C-alpha positions as CSV (number, residue, x, y, z in Angstrom):
1,M,144.3,58.7,86.3
2,P,142.4,59.3,83.1
3,A,139.0,61.1,83.2
4,I,136.1,60.7,81.0
5,T,133.5,63.5,80.6
6,I,130.0,62.5,79.4
7,F,127.6,65.2,78.3
8,G,124.0,64.1,78.0
9,G,121.1,65.7,76.1
10,I,117.4,65.0,76.2
11,Y,116.4,61.4,75.4
12,C,120.0,60.1,75.2
13,H,120.1,58.3,78.6
14,G,123.3,60.0,79.7
15,D,123.0,58.9,83.3
16,E,122.6,55.2,82.2
17,V,125.5,55.4,79.8
18,A,127.7,57.0,82.5
19,R,126.8,54.2,84.9
20,V,127.5,51.4,82.5
21,V,130.8,53.0,81.4
22,A,131.9,53.6,85.0
23,E,131.0,50.0,86.0
24,A,132.9,48.6,83.0
25,L,136.1,50.6,83.7
26,Q,135.7,50.4,87.5
27,Y,135.6,54.3,87.7
28,E,133.8,56.4,90.2
29,I,131.1,58.9,88.9
30,V,131.8,62.4,90.1
31,R,129.0,64.9,89.3
32,D,129.3,68.7,89.3
33,R,126.8,68.9,92.1
34,D,128.9,66.5,94.2
35,L,132.0,68.7,93.8
36,I,130.0,71.9,94.5
37,F,128.6,70.3,97.7
38,E,132.0,69.1,98.9
39,A,133.7,72.5,98.1
40,S,130.8,74.3,99.9
41,K,131.2,72.1,103.0
42,R,135.0,72.2,103.0
43,Y,135.5,76.0,102.4
44,N,132.3,77.2,104.2
45,V,130.9,79.0,101.1
46,A,127.3,78.8,100.0
47,E,126.6,76.5,97.1
48,E,124.8,79.2,95.3
49,K,128.1,81.2,95.1
50,F,129.8,78.3,93.4
51,L,127.0,78.0,90.9
52,K,127.1,81.7,90.2
53,A,130.9,81.6,89.8
54,V,130.7,78.8,87.3
55,V,127.7,79.6,85.2
56,G,126.5,83.0,86.3
57,K,127.4,86.5,85.2
58,T,130.6,87.9,86.8
59,S,129.8,90.5,89.4
60,V,130.9,94.1,88.9
61,F,132.7,93.8,92.4
62,N,134.7,90.8,91.3
63,K,137.6,93.2,90.5
64,F,137.9,93.8,94.3
65,T,136.7,90.5,95.8
66,R,138.0,87.9,93.4
67,E,135.1,85.7,94.5
68,R,134.8,84.1,91.1
69,E,138.4,83.1,90.9
70,R,138.4,81.9,94.6
71,C,135.3,79.7,94.1
72,I,136.9,78.2,90.9
73,A,140.1,77.5,92.8
74,Y,138.2,75.8,95.6
75,L,136.4,73.6,93.0
76,Q,139.8,72.7,91.4
77,C,141.1,71.7,94.8
78,V,138.1,69.4,95.4
79,L,138.4,68.0,91.9
80,A,142.1,67.3,92.4
81,D,141.3,65.4,95.6
82,A,138.7,63.4,93.7
83,F,141.4,62.5,91.2
84,K,143.8,61.5,94.0
85,R,141.2,59.2,95.5
86,G,140.7,57.6,92.2
87,M,144.5,56.9,91.7
88,R,144.7,55.1,95.1
89,R,142.3,52.4,94.0
């Protein structure tokens, strides 16, 4: 299943553009926050940890805990499942 990524800026109506494109192509819109929420629920990890892993500074303890890599792997699993759901349509 192909994926389209839309980045929006101020005053460009990114949400509206995404909605129109998704409707026209019969795609599901999957937002970052949706993936983080699902991963948090599925793997019992706080949403803040996912946000920190993706956009935050890497902890000095990451060498030992590998928390950043684990959170990113969890997000990848959730994203892969979203792609699989889209392929079954």
